[in-house]
Every structure is written in structure tokens, then in C-alpha cells.
N, C-alpha and C positions, 0 to 999 in steps of 0.2 A: 304504972303501965310500962312496958319494956317496948323501945324505939329504936328503930334504924333511923340515922342521920345520912344522907350520899352527898358529895358535893361533885358535883358535876363540873362540866368545861374543860376538862381534862381529857387528853388523848387516851384512847386505851389501844394496850401492848402487850404483848407476850405469849407466851402459845401454855395450852393447857391439854392435856392429854381426856380424852373422855374415852373410858372403857366400853365394850359391848352390853346390850340389854340381857340381865339375867334370864328373862321373860323369854326370850329370845335362842340364848344357849342351852336353856334346859331341852327343849325336846330337839335341839338338833346333836346334841351328847348321845342322846338316847336312840335316835338314829341311827346313829352305828350298828346296833342291834339286830340293823337287816339287811347287813353287806358283811362280807369278811374279807372284804379290802379295808385299806387303811383311810381314816378320814381325817384331814387335816381342819381346825379351826382354829383362826386369829381373832386377836382382839377378845379374847374371852375376860370377864369379869373375874376380881379376885374377889368371890364370896362363899359365905358357909355352903350355899344349896349347890352352889357349882362343886367344891370340894366332896359335898356327901355325892352328888350323882357321880362323878369320877368315881370315888370309894366303893358306890354300889356296883359298878360297871366292871368294875375290879376286882371285888367280891365273885363276881359270877364268870371271871377268869379273865376278862380282858385284859387287855397289855395300854398302858398308857404313858405318854410323857409331856411333861408340861416347860416352856425353855421363859426365859426371863423378858421374852416380846411378848409372853401371855398367849402363845401358842401353843395348842393342844392337838397331839397326836396319839388316836387310839385306835386299837384293832380288835373287833370282838371274833373272830375265826376262832379263838379257844374256848370262849365259852362254853360252860360244861354245868351250870348251874341256874334254874331258872327260876330263883326264889329271890324276892325283894322282903328282907326280913323286916317287921316291927321294928327292933333295936338299932336298924340302919335308918328308917326312913321316918321314926315317927313324928320328926320335926318337920317334917318337907312333904307338902301335900301334893305338890309333883311328880311324888315318887308314882301315882298312879299312870304315869308314860309309858312307864316300861311292859304294863301289860299287853298292849297292841303289837310292838314289836317281837314281844317272845311270842306271844301268841302265832303271830303271822308266819314267824321264821322258825320256831323250834317246837311249835305243835303244842307248849304246855306254859304253864304260869302259874305261880304262886306268890302273891303281891298282898300285904297289908293295906287293910282300908289308910287313905292316906292320915296320917297324923292320929292314927287309931280311933279316927271318928265313925260314931254309926251309922251303917247303913240309913240314906235317906237325909241323913244332916248336913248333906254336900250332894252336890247332884255325880255320885259316882254312879249312879244310875245309866244314866245316860248314856257312858261306857258299855257297861255291862249290855244293856239293852239293844246296842247298835250291833255289838259285835257277836250277841246272839242270834240277831237278824240275818249274820254273816254266817253263821251256822256253828259257831263256838259253843261247849257244854261248860257252865260257868254255876258255879256255887258259890256261897258266902257261910263261911263256918268258922265261928270264933276268932271273928275280926280280920278273916283272911278272904281274898278272893281266888278260887282255886279253878283254873282254867284250863279248858283241853280242844284240840281240833285235829282234824287231819288233813285239813286243808280247807281254807275258807274261801268264801265264796263271794262275788260282788253283789250288792244289795242297794236298794233304795232307802235310804236313811231319814227319817224326819224328826230333829233334835227338836223337842218342847221348846227351849231356849238356848240361843246361841253361846254355848259353851266351849271357849277358847280351847281348855285341856282335852274335852270331848272331840271335837273337831280335830285336832291334833292326832289322838290317839286311835279315832278310828280313819282317818287321812294313811297316819302311818301303817296301820294294819291293810287297808286295803292295796297299796301298794303291790303287797305279793299276794294277795289274793285272785283267784279266778274271774278273771270278767270285770265288770265295770263296775262300779261305784260312785253313786250319786248321795251324796250330804246335801239334804235341804235343812234351813235355816242357820247355817255355819256360821261360824265365827267370822266377823270382818276384820280382827286386831293384826297390827304390823309382824308380828310376832307368827300368825298361823303363814301369813304369806312367807314372810324369811325362812320358815320350814319349809314349805312347796318351794322355795326356789334352790333349798340345798337338795329335798326330794330329785329335784328336776336334774341337779347334776351328779346325783348320782346313778341319773338314768330312770325316771319314773316318770309317767305319764300323766299329768294334773293342770286341769285346766279349771279357770274360775276362783283362785282363790283369791280373795278380796272383796269377793260377795256374798250372796246368801244361799250359794248353791256352788257346791264344788263338785267335780269326775273326775274319776281317780280311773285308769286304764291299768290292769291287773297284770 
């Protein structure tokens, strides 16, 4: 059996770079779809899912740069494609996060089911049911979610489970919806709080993040 031997009683010193959390940065990157202004994100971790998300946004028409300090600048004002194809997102289940922002800001979205999974095998129904409650028309065909809406409207949504990505998706969509949205049984994880903080810096009116009830004024 392998074991670790740790010799103590020595003074620790030195420095180490701690990168940002992937689960926090992915929805923040996607939130750039909600505005035509440039979004700057610091301390971005160098991970495949981050690269895939940036590539996906670029495929839609976004412009982005990244420097040696791992700061990402992204602007989506030239986005003209509203598709998240299976070929790009088949290995990344967080791809479902583009559904809400695309629908809220552009009125349409075609998003591959996360990882190609069948509906029901993961709680994508939370995203779909929540967006339908806000007025979206959604169909699932051939492994894709087809969504459209003239203008989302605020609603009170009761999540059956406190899904992190479900909370994030609905919270992002609600920032551009007409009226107040309440998400009950919302996820309390730090990445939800980080996203809410980012959205507030972008001008959104959000309260209750970190609790089981989040309110968003659209």
C-alpha cells in the first residue's frame, strides 16, 4: 500500500499561484452574451473546458483575447450565430449555460444536449421548464434543444432540486426578462454567488444569492 511520509517541524515559505475556479469562470464567460460591452475576467484557469467555452463563443461571433496573466477580454457585440453544436460541446456539460443568455438577448438558441446525453439522464429539464415558465417556446429534437422567445417575462420558478447550472442559467436569462423573477430552491454554491456578483457589476439587480431564494429584477 502506497503512503506519504511527511516530515514536520520545518518552517514553510515560498509562493504558489492559485488559479480561479473552473466552475465559476465558465458561467461568467457565458454571461458575456448578455451585453454588447467588453467583459474582462482575471485569474482564469488554463483548462480545456475554459478553452472550449471561449472557442464556442468565438464560433458564435465573439471576439476575445487572453494575455500571459490569464486575463480574458471578451466582447459579444458581433455575435450572429446562436448555435452550440454537438461537435464543440460533446465533452462539456456546462455548454447548456448558453441557452438562457442566447434566448434572453437574441430570442433564439439551438443547443446540443450536454455531452450528447439523452434528456432526463441529467436535469436539463430544469433549464427547459424554467425557461418555459418565463415564456419560451422549446422543443427537443435529434439531440438538440430548439428555443425561441419574443421577450422573456419574469416568473416564480420552483426548482425540484437545487441545480447549480439550472440556477445559473435561469438567473442569467432573468436579468433581461421583463419583470421580477424568483428562483426558489436555488443552489447556494460559491460559483452561483460569483456569477451573481459579476452580473451585478454588469448592471443586474439580484438579491438572495447564496440562499435558497434568489430574486432578479429584469
